[in-house]
C-alpha positions in Angstrom: 0.0 0.0 0.0 1.2 3.6 -0.6 0.4 4.8 2.9 2.3 4.2 6.1 2.4 0.8 7.8 3.2 1.1 11.5 3.9 -1.9 13.7 3.2 -2.1 17.5 3.3 -4.7 20.2 -0.2 -5.9 21.0 -0.1 -4.2 24.5 1.1 -0.9 23.0 -1.6 -0.7 20.4 -4.2 -1.7 23.0 -3.0 1.1 25.3 -3.1 3.7 22.6 -6.4 2.8 20.9 -8.8 1.3 23.5 -9.3 1.5 27.2 -8.5 -1.4 29.4 -11.9 -2.4 30.8 -12.4 -2.4 34.6 -13.1 -5.9 36.1 -16.9 -5.3 36.4 -17.1 -4.8 32.6 -15.2 -8.0 31.8 -16.6 -11.6 31.8 -15.9 -13.4 35.0 -12.9 -15.7 35.4 -15.2 -18.7 34.9 -16.6 -17.2 31.7 -13.1 -16.4 30.4 -12.1 -20.0 31.0 -15.2 -21.2 29.2 -14.3 -19.1 26.1 -10.7 -20.3 26.3 -11.8 -23.9 26.4 -14.3 -23.4 23.5 -11.6 -21.8 21.4 -9.2 -24.6 22.3 -11.7 -27.2 21.1 -12.4 -25.3 17.9 -8.7 -25.1 17.0 -8.2 -28.9 17.5 -8.1 -30.3 14.0 -10.8 -28.0 12.6 -9.4 -28.6 9.1 -10.7 -32.2 9.2 -14.1 -31.2 10.6 -14.4 -28.6 7.8 -13.7 -31.2 5.1 -16.3 -33.6 6.6 -18.8 -30.7 6.5 -17.7 -29.9 2.9 -16.7 -26.4 4.1 -13.7 -24.2 3.5 -11.3 -24.1 6.5 -11.8 -20.3 6.9 -15.6 -20.5 6.7 -15.7 -23.2 9.4 -13.3 -21.3 11.7 -15.3 -18.0 11.2 -18.7 -19.6 11.9 -17.6 -21.1 15.2 -15.3 -18.3 16.3 -18.1 -15.7 16.1 -20.6 -18.0 17.6 -18.4 -18.4 20.7 -17.9 -14.6 21.1 -21.6 -13.9 20.5 -22.8 -16.4 23.2 -20.1 -16.0 25.8 -18.9 -12.4 25.4 -21.3 -10.0 23.7 -24.4 -11.2 25.4 -22.8 -11.1 28.8 -21.4 -7.6 28.6 -24.3 -5.8 26.8 -26.0 -3.2 28.9 -23.2 -2.9 31.6 -22.8 0.6 32.9 -19.6 2.5 32.0 -20.4 5.5 34.1 -18.1 6.5 37.0 -15.2 4.5 35.5 -12.0 6.6 35.5 -10.1 6.0 32.3 -7.0 7.8 31.4 -6.8 9.9 28.2 -4.6 8.0 25.8 -2.0 9.8 23.6 -0.4 8.3 20.6 3.4 7.8 21.2 6.0 6.9 18.6 5.7 3.5 17.0 8.2 0.7 17.8 9.0 0.4 14.1 7.6 1.8 10.9 8.4 1.9 7.2 8.9 5.6 7.2 10.4 6.2 10.6 7.5 8.5 11.4 4.4 8.2 13.5 0.8 8.9 12.6 -0.7 12.2 13.4 -1.7 12.2 17.1 -5.2 10.7 17.6 -7.9 12.5 19.4 -8.6 11.6 23.1 -10.6 8.4 23.5 -14.2 9.0 24.6 -16.6 6.4 25.9 -20.2 5.4 26.1 -22.4 5.3 29.2 -23.3 1.7 28.7 -21.9 -1.2 26.7 -24.1 -1.4 23.6 -25.7 -4.6 22.3 -23.7 -5.9 19.3 -23.5 -9.1 17.4 -20.9 -10.7 15.1 -22.5 -11.6 11.8 -21.1 -13.9 9.1 -20.8 -11.9 5.9 -19.0 -14.2 3.4 -22.1 -15.9 1.9 -23.4 -13.0 -0.3 -21.8 -9.7 -1.2 -23.4 -6.4 -0.5 -26.1 -5.8 -3.1 -24.8 -2.3 -3.7 -21.1 -3.4 -4.2 -20.2 -4.0 -7.8 -16.8 -5.4 -6.8 -18.5 -8.1 -4.7 -15.9 -7.9 -1.9 -16.7 -10.2 1.0 -14.9 -10.2 4.4 -15.7 -13.2 6.5 -17.5 -11.5 9.5 -18.3 -8.1 10.9 -19.6 -6.6 14.1 -23.0 -5.0 13.9 -25.5 -3.3 16.2 -27.9 -5.9 17.4 -30.9 -4.2 15.8 -29.4 -4.6 12.2 -31.2 -7.3 10.3 -28.6 -9.8 9.2 -29.2 -12.1 6.2 -25.7 -13.3 5.4 -25.0 -10.3 3.2 -22.2 -8.0 3.7 -23.9 -4.7 4.5 -20.8 -2.4 4.4 -23.0 0.5 5.5 -23.5 -0.9 9.0 -20.2 -2.5 9.9 -18.4 -1.3 13.0 -15.4 -3.7 12.7 -14.7 -6.3 10.1 -12.9 -9.7 10.7 -11.0 -11.7 8.1 -10.1 -15.4 8.8 -7.2 -17.3 7.3 -6.0 -20.9 7.9 -2.6 -21.7 9.3 0.6 -20.8 7.3 2.9 -17.9 7.0 1.7 -17.4 3.4 -1.6 -16.2 4.9 -0.1 -13.6 7.1 -0.3 -10.2 5.5 2.4 -8.6 7.7 5.6 -9.6 9.3 6.8 -9.5 12.9 10.2 -11.0 12.7 11.7 -8.9 9.9 10.7 -5.4 11.0 12.5 -3.8 8.2 10.0 -5.3 5.8 6.6 -5.0 7.4 5.0 -5.7 4.0 6.5 -9.0 2.7 6.7 -9.3 -1.1 5.5 -13.0 -1.3 2.6 -13.0 -3.8 0.2 -14.8 -1.5 0.9 -12.6 1.4 0.6 -9.5 -0.7 -2.7 -10.8 -2.0 -4.0 -11.2 1.6 -2.9 -7.7 2.4 -4.6 -6.5 -0.8 -7.8 -8.1 0.4 -7.7 -6.3 3.8 -7.1 -3.0 2.0 -10.0 -3.6 -0.3 -12.3 -4.4 2.7 -11.2 -1.2 4.5 -11.7 0.8 1.3 -15.3 -0.5 1.0 -16.2 0.5 4.6 -14.8 4.0 4.0 -16.7 4.2 0.7 -20.1 3.2 2.1 -19.7 5.1 5.4 -18.2 8.4 6.4 -15.3 7.6 8.7 -12.1 9.0 10.2 -10.8 5.5 11.0 -11.7 1.9 11.3 -10.8 -1.1 13.4 -10.4 -4.6 12.0 -9.3 -8.1 13.2 -7.3 -10.6 11.2 -7.5 -14.1 12.5 -4.8 -16.5 11.2 -5.5 -20.0 12.6 -4.9 -19.5 16.4 -3.2 -16.1 16.1 -4.7 -12.7 15.5 -3.7 -9.1 14.7 -5.8 -6.0 15.4 -5.5 -3.1 13.0 -6.5 0.6 12.8 -7.0 2.0 9.3 -7.1 5.7 8.4 -6.4 7.7 5.3 -2.7 7.8 6.1 -2.3 4.0 6.3 -2.6 1.2 8.9 -1.4 0.6 12.4 -1.0 -3.2 13.0 -0.3 -5.2 16.1 2.0 -8.1 16.5 0.4 -11.5 16.3 -1.0 -12.9 19.5 -2.1 -16.5 20.3 -5.7 -15.7 21.3 -6.2 -19.2 22.6 -3.3 -19.0 25.0 -4.0 -15.3 25.8 -7.8 -15.3 25.6 -8.1 -12.5 28.1 -6.1 -10.1 25.8 -8.5 -10.8 23.0 -11.5 -10.2 25.2 -10.1 -7.0 26.7 -9.5 -5.5 23.3 -13.0 -6.3 22.1 -14.7 -5.0 25.3 -12.5 -1.9 25.1 -13.6 -1.4 21.6 -17.3 -1.7 22.6 -16.8 0.9 25.3 -15.6 3.5 22.7 -18.2 5.9 21.5 -18.9 6.4 17.8 -16.3 9.1 17.3 -13.6 7.0 18.9 -14.6 4.0 16.8 -13.9 6.2 13.8 -17.4 7.2 12.7 -17.7 10.8 11.2 -20.4 12.4 13.2 -20.9 15.2 10.7 -22.5 12.6 8.4 -26.0 11.3 9.5 -27.1 8.0 7.9 -30.7 8.3 6.7 -32.5 5.1 7.4 -34.7 3.8 4.6 -38.4 4.6 5.1 -37.8 7.7 7.2 -39.2 11.1 6.1 -35.8 12.5 5.1 -34.9 9.4 3.1 -38.3 9.4 1.4 -38.1 13.1 0.6 -35.1 12.6 -1.7 -37.2 10.5 -4.1 -39.7 13.2 -5.3 -36.9 15.8 -4.9 -34.9 14.0 -7.6 -38.0 14.0 -9.9 -38.8 17.7 -9.2 -42.0 16.6 -7.4 -41.2 17.6 -3.8 -43.8 19.8 -2.2 -42.5 23.3 -1.8 -39.3 22.5 -3.8 -40.2 22.6 -7.5 -37.7 24.9 -9.3 -38.0 25.6 -13.0 -36.0 23.0 -14.9 -33.9 24.4 -17.7 -32.2 22.7 -20.6 -28.4 22.7 -20.3 -28.0 22.8 -24.1 -25.9 25.8 -25.3 -28.0 28.6 -26.7 -31.1 27.9 -24.6 -32.9 31.2 -24.1 -34.8 31.9 -20.9 -37.8 34.3 -20.7 -36.9 37.5 -18.9 -40.1 37.3 -16.9 -38.4 34.6 -14.9 -36.2 37.2 -13.3 -37.2 39.5 -10.5 -34.5 42.2 -10.8 -31.8 43.4 -13.1 -28.3 42.1 -12.4 -25.9 44.7 -11.1 -23.4 43.9 -14.0 -24.5 43.4 -17.6 -22.5 40.3 -18.2 -22.4 38.9 -14.7 -23.2 35.2 -14.7 -26.4 34.3 -12.7 -25.3 31.8 -10.0 -26.3 28.3 -11.0 -28.4 27.5 -8.0 -32.0 27.9 -6.8 -31.3 30.8 -4.4 -30.2 33.3 -7.0 -31.5 36.8 -6.3 -32.1 37.3 -10.0 -34.9 34.8 -10.2 -38.6 35.2 -9.4 -38.7 31.4 -9.2 -35.7 29.2 -8.5 -34.3 27.0 -11.3 -32.0 24.1 -11.9 -30.6 22.5 -15.0 -32.1 19.2 -16.2 -28.9 17.3 -16.0 -28.5 18.1 -12.3 -31.8 16.3 -11.5 -30.7 13.4 -13.7 -27.4 13.1 -11.8 -29.1 13.4 -8.4 -31.7 10.7 -9.3 -28.9 8.4 -10.4 -27.1 8.8 -7.1 -30.0 7.5 -5.0 -30.2 3.9 -6.0 -28.7 1.6 -4.8 -26.7 3.5 -2.2 -26.9 4.7 1.4 -28.2 8.3 1.8 -26.7 10.8 4.2 -27.2 14.3 5.7 -23.8 16.0 5.7 -23.3 18.9 8.1 -20.8 21.7 7.3 -21.1 24.3 10.1 -24.8 25.3 10.2 -25.4 24.1 6.6 -26.7 20.6 5.8 -26.8 18.7 2.6 -28.6 15.6 1.4 -26.5 13.2 -0.7 -26.6 9.8 -2.2 -23.8 8.0 -4.1 -20.8 10.2 -5.0 -20.7 11.5 -8.6 -16.9 10.7 -8.4 -14.7 9.0 -5.8 -10.9 9.1 -6.1 -9.4 5.6 -6.3 -7.2 4.1 -3.7 -7.6 3.8 0.1 -4.8 6.1 1.2 -4.8 9.9 0.5 -7.5 12.5 0.4 -10.4 10.1 -0.3 -12.0 12.8 -2.4 -15.7 12.4 -3.1 -17.9 14.8 -5.0 -21.7 14.9 -4.8 -24.7 16.5 -6.5 -26.2 17.6 -3.1 -29.4 19.2 -2.0 -28.6 22.2 0.2 -31.5 22.3 2.8 -31.0 25.8 3.9 -30.7 27.3 0.4 -33.3 25.0 -1.1 -31.1 24.4 -4.1 -28.9 21.7 -5.7 -25.1 22.3 -5.4 -21.9 20.6 -6.2 -20.2 19.4 -3.0 -16.6 18.3 -2.6 -15.7 16.1 0.4 -12.0 15.4 0.9 -9.4 14.8 3.6 -6.8 17.6 3.5 -3.2 16.7 4.1 -1.7 18.9 6.8 1.4 20.8 5.6 2.9 23.9 6.9 2.2 26.9 4.7 -0.6 25.3 2.7 -4.0 27.0 2.8 -7.1 24.9 3.0 -8.9 24.9 -0.4 -12.2 25.9 1.3 -10.6 29.0 2.6 -9.2 29.8 -0.8 -12.6 29.3 -2.4 -14.2 31.5 0.2 -11.9 34.4 -0.7 -12.5 33.9 -4.4 -16.2 33.9 -3.9 -16.0 37.1 -1.7 -14.1 38.8 -4.6 -16.7 37.6 -7.1 -14.1 35.6 -9.0 -16.1 33.3 -11.3 -14.1 31.4 -13.9 -11.4 33.7 -15.3 -7.9 33.0 -13.8 -6.9 36.6 -14.4 -9.5 37.7 -11.8 -7.9 35.4 -9.2 -4.7 37.3 -9.6 -6.0 40.8 -9.9 -8.7 40.6 -7.2 -7.4 37.9 -4.8 -3.7 38.0 -5.4 -3.8 34.2 -6.0 -2.0 32.0 -8.5 -3.2 28.4 -9.0 0.1 26.5 -9.6 -1.5 23.2 -10.7 -3.2 23.8 -14.1 -4.3 20.4 -15.5 -7.0 19.0 -17.7 -8.6 17.5 -14.7 -8.8 20.8 -12.8 -10.7 22.5 -15.6 -14.4 21.8 -15.5 -16.8 22.8 -18.2 -20.3 23.7 -16.9 -23.5 25.4 -18.1 -24.1 29.0 -16.9 -26.9 31.4 -17.4 -25.7 34.8 -18.7 -27.6 38.0 -19.3 -26.8 39.6 -22.6 -23.6 37.6 -23.4 -20.9 39.3 -25.4 -21.7 37.5 -28.6 -25.3 38.7 -28.6 -25.7 41.5 -31.2 -29.1 42.9 -30.1 -28.8 43.9 -26.4 -31.8 46.3 -26.4 -34.0 43.5 -24.8 -32.5 41.7 -21.8 -32.1 38.1 -22.7 -30.7 35.2 -20.7 -28.8 32.4 -22.5 -27.3 29.1 -21.4 -23.6 29.3 -22.1 -21.0 26.6 -21.3 -18.0 28.0 -19.6 -14.8 26.7 -18.0 -14.2 26.8 -14.3 -10.8 26.2 -12.5 -11.0 23.9 -9.5 -8.6 22.4 -6.9 -7.1 25.5 -5.4 -5.4 23.9 -2.5 -2.0 24.4 -4.2 -2.5 28.1 -4.8 -0.2 30.7 -3.4 -0.2 34.5 -2.9 1.4 36.6 -5.7 3.8 39.4 -4.8 2.8 42.9 -5.9 5.9 43.1 -8.1 7.1 40.6 -10.6 4.2 38.2 -10.2 6.3 36.1 -7.8 5.0 33.7 -5.2 5.7 35.0 -1.7 5.9 31.7 0.2 7.1 28.3 -1.2 4.9 25.2 -0.7 5.5 23.0 2.3 4.6 19.6 0.9 7.6 17.2 1.1 6.2 14.5 -1.1 6.6 13.2 -4.6 4.6 10.8 -6.7 4.9 9.4 -10.2 2.5 11.8 -11.8 2.4 14.7 -9.4 5.6 16.6 -8.5 5.5 18.1 -5.0 8.6 19.1 -3.2 9.8 22.1 -1.2 9.4 24.5 -4.1 8.2 22.8 -7.3 4.5 22.2 -7.4 2.2 20.8 -10.0 1.5 18.0 -12.4 4.4 16.9 -14.5 2.5 16.6 -17.8 1.4 20.3 -17.8 4.3 21.8 -15.8 5.9 24.8 -17.5 9.3 24.3 -19.1 11.1 26.7 -16.6 9.8 24.7 -13.6 10.7 21.3 -15.1 14.3 22.5 -15.8 14.7 24.4 -12.5 13.0 23.0 -9.4 13.8 26.2 -7.5 11.9 28.3 -10.1 8.9 30.1 -8.5 5.8 29.9 -10.6 4.6 33.2 -12.1 1.7 34.3 -14.3 3.5 33.5 -17.5 4.1 29.9 -16.3 0.4 29.6 -15.6 -0.4 30.7 -19.2 2.0 28.1 -20.5 0.3 25.4 -18.5 -3.0 26.3 -20.1 -1.3 25.8 -23.5 0.0 22.4 -22.5 -3.5 21.4 -21.5 -4.9 22.5 -24.8 -2.2 20.7 -26.8 -2.6 17.5 -24.9 -6.4 17.5 -25.3 -6.0 18.1 -29.0 -3.5 15.3 -29.4 -5.6 12.9 -27.4 -9.1 13.6 -28.9 -8.6 15.1 -32.4 -8.2 12.5 -35.1 -4.6 12.8 -36.4 -2.6 11.1 -39.1 -0.4 9.2 -38.5 -1.6 8.1 -35.1 1.8 6.6 -34.1 3.4 10.0 -34.5 0.8 11.6 -32.2 1.3 8.9 -29.5 5.1 9.3 -29.7 4.7 13.0 -29.3 2.5 12.7 -26.3 4.9 10.3 -24.6 8.0 12.4 -25.3 6.5 15.9 -24.8 4.5 15.3 -21.7 6.1 12.4 -19.8 9.8 12.3 -20.5 12.4 13.3 -18.0 16.0 12.6 -16.8 17.3 12.4 -13.2 20.1 14.6 -12.1 21.4 14.2 -8.5 18.2 12.6 -7.5 16.1 15.4 -8.9 13.8 15.0 -11.9 14.6 17.3 -14.8 12.6 17.5 -18.0 11.5 19.8 -20.8 13.9 18.8 -23.5 11.3 18.0 -26.0 9.1 20.9 -24.9 12.1 23.2 -25.4 12.7 21.8 -28.9 9.1 22.3 -29.9 
C-alpha cells in the first residue's frame, strides 16, 4: 500500500487505541475460562471437521469463532454501565518500528459510552453487498444488534470487520520477525494484504469515517488493526487461545468507545430507509417535492430563458447568474435538467446521508466521483441538496493533508467567492492575489451557466438570458499568494512529497505533464503568471493530441509520450522539458 504501515506490540496498540476495561465490565474468570476452552476445542483439527462438512477451513473457523464470542462475550457484557469509570486519556506515542520512521498524526482523546451497547458478530461471506459492484466479502463483521442480518455484507452498518485465514505464513499479510519489511513481497501474502485494504476501502466508501478497526485471525493467532487515510497501524500476532483475556479485553475496550472514537464521522448522519428525510429525496430528484419545485432548464448551449423569470436586473450586464436555486435574480428558482438526472442516479442503490458543514446541511446519495485508492484524500464529490438554500449544489468532500504553509482549499474558495471571481484566472490574480500553480485537464471543469446579454449577442436592447457553457478552474489547495511586483509567489509550498505523476517538493508544485518548461528544468523556479499561461497551452495541446483524429496516429502517440512524460534524473532530482524546449 502507498500509505504508512506502523507496527506495534499488542499491548502498545491496545494502550493507545482502546481503554482497558475495569473488572466489572469483563466476563468473570469462569466465563473467560469457558471461552478459552471453547476456542481450544475449535482449533483442534478444525481442518478435518471442515472437510467432513464440505466447508472451507476459513468459513468453518469463522462460523464457530463468532458463535463463541456472541454467546459468551457480547451477550454477557451488553448493557453494563460504563459510568463513573475513570479511564486515562490516551495519547499516541512513537511506534516501535515503521516503514517511514515516522508516527501517525496524534489521535484525538478516546471518549466512551455510558453503557456497553448490544452488538453481534455476523457472518458476511455468503453473499456480497447488493450495492457493491466489486463483490468484496470479508468473513465476518460486528453490527449493532438491531441490524437485520441475512448473510449479506452490509458495508454500511459494519463497526469492525474480521477476516479469517487458515494456518501458514503465506496467509499472514504482515511480518513480525523482519521489522525492516513489514509488507513482505510474497505473492500470496501481498494478496491477503490487498484483500484487507479492499475491505477497509469498502467500509470507508459506504460510510463516512475518520478511521476503522479490524481483526485478522490466522488460525490460532490474530492481529488488530487501525485504518485511516494515512495507512494502517498493525499489532503483533498474539495467540488468542493461550491469551484469551487479551482478545476479550481489546474487544470490550472497543465496545466501550463511542462512535467518534470508533472512527465514525459524526458530521454525516445516515438516513434510514423509510424515514421522512430518506423518502423526501425521491420526489426531490423528480422535481415533485412539495414546496421545492424549481424551474427546470435545458443545459444545451444557446437555450434562451424568458426574462419574466427574473425578478430584478443584475448589477453587472455580463455577470453570470449563480447556477443555483437561491439566486437573487430569479422570481422562481431554477435548476438544470442534468442536475436532476445526476441526483436521481445517485439515489439507488446507495446509502443516503445528511452531511453537516457548520450550520449548513446537505442531502447526498452516491458520490458522482470518488478518487481511487484507500490512502490519501479520499475525495468524493456529490450532487447535493442544500437544505437551507433550497437548491442543488456541487459538494466536494476530501481529507486535507496537513502541511505547513498550505492554505485549505475551502478558505481559498471563500476568498475567491468574496471577490466575485467566477471562472477567469486573471481575476484570481487581480482581485485575490492568488495564483493556482497546478493547471491540469482534470482541474478545468466545463459547466453550463446562465448569462444576461452575453458578449456574442448583437441585439442587447431587450434583456435576454442564455445558457452558455464556460470553464471553471477547480482544486485551489496548491494556490499561493502573488507578490505585488514581478508576479512572484511569496511563500514556497511545504509539501515534502513526490509521486509518479504529481511533482510536489519544497518549491516545485504541479502535475508533470502540464508543468511549464522553466519549472521542469529548474525545481527552484517560482511559478509566475507566464508559467500559468504556458500550462494552459499544454492542457490545450494534450487535449487536441488525445481527442482530435490525427494522421499518422503513431506519431501523435510518440509526441504525447516524449512531450508530456519524458524526464531525466540529475542528482536525484527529476529534470525535463527537453522535447518541450525543442518544440
